[in-house]
C-alpha positions as CSV (number, residue, x, y, z in Angstrom):
1,X,42.6,126.4,52.5
2,X,40.8,129.3,54.1
3,X,40.5,129.3,57.9
4,X,39.0,131.5,60.6
5,X,41.2,132.2,63.6
6,X,39.7,131.4,67.0
7,X,42.7,132.6,69.0
8,X,45.2,135.3,68.6
9,X,48.2,134.2,66.5
10,X,51.3,136.2,66.1
11,X,52.0,135.4,62.4
12,X,48.4,135.0,61.1
13,X,46.4,137.7,62.8
14,X,43.8,138.4,65.5
15,X,40.7,136.6,66.5
16,X,38.1,136.3,63.7
17,X,40.5,136.9,60.9
18,X,39.9,135.0,57.6
19,X,43.3,133.7,56.5
20,X,44.6,131.6,53.6
21,X,47.0,128.9,54.7
22,X,48.4,125.7,53.3
23,X,46.1,122.6,53.6
24,X,48.6,120.6,55.7
25,X,49.3,123.4,58.1
26,X,45.5,123.9,58.7
27,X,44.6,120.2,59.0
28,X,47.6,119.1,61.1
29,X,48.4,122.2,63.3
30,X,45.8,124.9,63.4
31,X,42.5,123.0,63.6
32,X,43.6,120.2,66.0
33,X,45.0,122.8,68.5
34,X,41.8,124.9,68.3
35,X,43.6,127.9,66.9
36,X,41.4,128.0,63.8
37,X,38.5,126.3,62.1
38,X,37.7,125.8,58.4
39,X,36.0,128.7,56.7
40,X,32.6,127.3,55.6
41,X,29.4,129.3,55.1
42,X,28.1,128.0,58.5
43,X,31.3,128.9,60.3
44,X,31.3,132.4,58.7
45,X,27.8,132.9,60.2
46,X,29.0,131.6,63.6
47,X,32.0,134.0,63.4
48,X,29.6,137.0,62.9
49,X,27.6,135.9,66.0
50,X,30.8,135.5,68.0
51,X,32.0,139.0,67.0
52,X,28.6,140.5,68.0
53,X,28.8,138.8,71.4
54,X,32.4,139.8,72.0
55,X,31.6,143.4,71.2
56,X,28.6,143.4,73.6
57,X,30.8,141.8,76.3
58,X,33.6,144.3,75.7
59,X,31.3,147.3,76.0
60,X,29.8,146.0,79.2
61,X,33.2,145.4,80.7
62,X,34.3,148.9,79.5
63,X,31.3,150.5,81.4
64,X,32.0,148.5,84.5
65,X,35.7,149.5,84.3
66,X,34.8,153.1,84.0
67,X,32.6,153.0,87.1
68,X,35.4,151.3,89.0
69,X,37.9,153.9,87.8
70,X,35.7,156.7,89.1
71,X,35.5,154.9,92.4
72,X,39.3,154.5,92.5
73,X,39.8,158.2,91.9
74,X,38.1,158.9,95.2
75,X,40.1,156.3,97.2
76,X,43.2,157.3,99.2
77,X,45.4,154.6,100.7
78,X,47.7,155.0,103.6
79,X,50.6,152.6,103.9
80,X,52.6,152.6,107.1
81,X,56.2,151.4,106.7
82,X,59.3,151.2,108.9
83,X,61.7,154.0,108.1
84,X,65.5,154.2,108.4
85,X,67.9,157.1,108.1
86,X,67.1,159.8,105.5
87,X,63.5,158.7,105.5
88,X,64.3,155.6,103.4
89,X,62.0,152.6,103.8
90,X,63.1,149.2,104.9
91,X,62.0,147.3,101.8
92,X,59.5,148.8,99.4
93,X,55.8,149.2,98.8
94,X,54.6,146.3,96.6
95,X,51.5,145.9,94.5
96,X,50.4,143.1,96.9
97,X,50.4,145.6,99.7
98,X,48.3,148.0,97.6
99,X,45.9,145.2,96.7
100,X,45.5,144.3,100.4
101,X,44.9,147.9,101.3
102,X,42.3,148.2,98.6
103,X,40.6,145.0,99.9
104,X,40.3,146.7,103.3
105,X,38.5,149.6,101.6
106,X,36.0,147.1,100.1
107,X,37.5,147.0,96.5
108,X,38.8,143.7,95.2
109,X,41.6,144.4,92.7
110,X,44.1,141.9,91.5
111,X,47.7,142.7,92.2
112,X,48.7,142.0,88.6
113,X,46.8,144.9,87.2
114,X,48.3,147.4,89.6
115,X,51.0,149.2,87.7
116,X,54.0,150.3,89.8
117,X,56.4,151.8,87.3
118,X,59.2,151.6,89.9
119,X,59.2,150.3,93.5
120,X,58.1,152.9,96.1
121,X,61.1,153.2,98.4
122,X,60.6,156.6,100.1
123,X,58.0,158.4,102.1
124,X,55.6,160.6,100.2
125,X,52.4,160.8,98.1
126,X,52.2,158.8,95.0
127,X,49.7,158.2,92.2
128,X,49.5,154.6,91.1
129,X,47.9,153.4,87.9
130,X,45.5,150.4,87.8
131,X,44.9,148.9,84.4
132,X,41.2,148.0,84.6
133,X,40.6,147.5,80.8
134,X,42.5,147.9,77.6
135,X,41.3,151.5,77.4
136,X,40.6,152.3,81.0
137,X,43.2,153.2,83.6
138,X,42.2,154.1,87.2
139,X,44.4,156.2,89.5
140,X,44.8,155.6,93.2
141,X,46.5,158.1,95.6
142,X,48.9,156.4,97.9
143,X,50.3,158.0,101.1
144,X,53.4,156.3,102.4
145,X,54.0,157.3,106.0
146,X,56.4,156.3,108.8
147,X,55.2,153.6,111.2
């Protein structure tokens, strides 16, 4: 039976892929769970429309992400932390702290898309990546200073 995938599936493929599977697997697993639907002429037409809409949505999100990335390039955050001996921080700078600091600047960024490669545990100037879109990464300059 030929089916069209509605969701990403690790073994069958990506969204919109036309795949041949066994009848029982399609009827008893894929279709009831909403992972796929039967490949009929009507559903093939619906698939083309869904692809067009997804492409339009993706390009719109990409443009918005690029604008936000340009805004983030201009932003400089200052995080004040308590410092011990040898200028080591008590604790570390977290992505939640960075998200809160960005919110104070008027930018609402989810802490989950802030990419701290390793925790910031010393004073200094850091560049932090923010994954805005699959192809767009913004960069924020972070100054960690003593309180």
